[in-house]
C-alpha positions as CSV (number, residue, x, y, z in Angstrom):
1,X,101.8,126.1,13.7
2,X,101.2,129.0,11.2
3,X,100.9,126.5,8.4
4,X,98.2,124.6,10.3
5,X,96.4,127.9,11.0
6,X,96.4,128.8,7.3
7,X,95.3,125.3,6.4
8,X,92.4,125.5,8.9
9,X,91.3,128.9,7.6
10,X,91.3,127.8,4.0
11,X,89.6,124.5,4.6
12,X,87.0,126.0,6.8
13,X,86.2,128.7,4.3
14,X,86.0,126.3,1.3
15,X,83.8,123.8,3.2
16,X,81.6,126.7,4.5
17,X,81.1,127.9,0.9
18,X,80.1,124.4,-0.2
19,X,77.7,124.1,2.8
20,X,76.1,127.5,2.2
21,X,75.4,126.4,-1.4
22,X,73.1,123.7,-0.1
23,X,70.7,126.4,1.2
24,X,70.2,127.9,-2.3
25,X,69.6,124.6,-4.1
26,X,67.6,122.5,-1.7
27,X,64.5,122.9,0.5
28,X,64.2,121.8,4.1
29,X,62.6,118.5,2.9
30,X,65.9,117.4,1.4
31,X,68.8,115.9,3.4
32,X,71.5,118.1,1.7
33,X,69.8,121.2,3.2
34,X,70.2,119.7,6.7
35,X,73.8,118.8,6.1
36,X,74.4,122.4,5.1
37,X,72.7,123.5,8.4
38,X,75.2,121.6,10.5
39,X,78.3,121.8,8.2
40,X,78.2,125.6,7.9
41,X,78.7,126.4,11.7
42,X,81.2,123.5,11.9
43,X,83.2,125.0,9.0
44,X,83.0,128.5,10.5
45,X,84.2,127.2,13.9
46,X,87.1,125.5,12.1
47,X,88.1,128.7,10.3
48,X,87.8,130.8,13.5
49,X,89.9,128.3,15.4
50,X,92.5,128.6,12.7
51,X,92.5,132.4,13.0
52,X,92.8,132.2,16.8
53,X,95.7,129.7,16.4
54,X,97.4,132.2,14.1
55,X,97.1,135.1,16.7
56,X,97.2,133.3,20.0
57,X,99.4,130.3,19.3
58,X,99.6,127.2,21.5
59,X,97.3,128.6,24.2
60,X,94.3,127.8,22.0
61,X,95.0,124.1,21.6
62,X,91.8,122.8,23.2
63,X,89.7,124.9,20.8
64,X,91.7,123.6,17.9
65,X,90.9,120.0,19.1
66,X,87.2,120.8,19.5
67,X,87.0,122.4,16.1
68,X,88.8,119.3,14.6
69,X,86.4,116.9,16.2
70,X,83.3,119.0,15.2
71,X,84.6,119.3,11.6
72,X,85.3,115.6,11.4
73,X,81.8,114.8,12.7
74,X,80.2,117.0,10.1
75,X,82.3,115.6,7.3
76,X,81.5,112.0,8.3
77,X,77.8,112.8,8.6
78,X,77.7,114.5,5.2
79,X,79.6,111.6,3.6
80,X,77.4,109.0,5.2
81,X,74.2,110.7,3.9
82,X,75.7,110.8,0.4
83,X,75.8,114.6,0.2
84,X,79.5,115.2,0.3
85,X,81.7,113.9,-2.5
86,X,85.1,112.4,-2.3
87,X,87.1,115.7,-2.7
88,X,85.1,117.4,0.1
89,X,85.4,114.3,2.3
90,X,89.2,114.2,1.8
91,X,89.6,117.9,2.4
92,X,87.5,117.9,5.5
93,X,89.2,114.8,7.0
94,X,92.7,115.9,6.2
95,X,92.2,119.2,7.9
96,X,90.4,117.7,10.9
97,X,93.0,115.0,11.4
98,X,95.8,117.6,11.1
99,X,94.2,119.8,13.8
100,X,93.5,116.8,16.1
101,X,97.0,115.5,15.6
102,X,98.6,118.9,16.3
103,X,96.5,119.2,19.5
104,X,97.6,115.9,20.8
105,X,101.2,116.4,19.7
106,X,101.6,119.7,21.5
107,X,100.1,118.4,24.7
108,X,96.9,120.5,24.6
109,X,95.0,117.4,25.8
110,X,96.2,114.8,28.2
111,X,95.2,111.3,27.3
């Protein structure tokens, strides 16, 4: 659980840094700017969920699931628009799938 929390924090911060860079290099007319608009809060949510997982433990399972789904959606959208490259896609999806898998495995969500 602590390993997943650290992984979520690191991936969230790295993805957030990349998304914030889109604001400095593109204008609102370009699609990378809008990917940055949506990927920045998704990455921050992912990092915050990782920090909460570190401090609160299993009781935050639903938030971890939500953060994983939001992060996966932002990663898929950024890749589909051709903004995110392969390393960012792999990083975002590995973290998202790990968070979603942990949530399902620990019983945070009943299917």
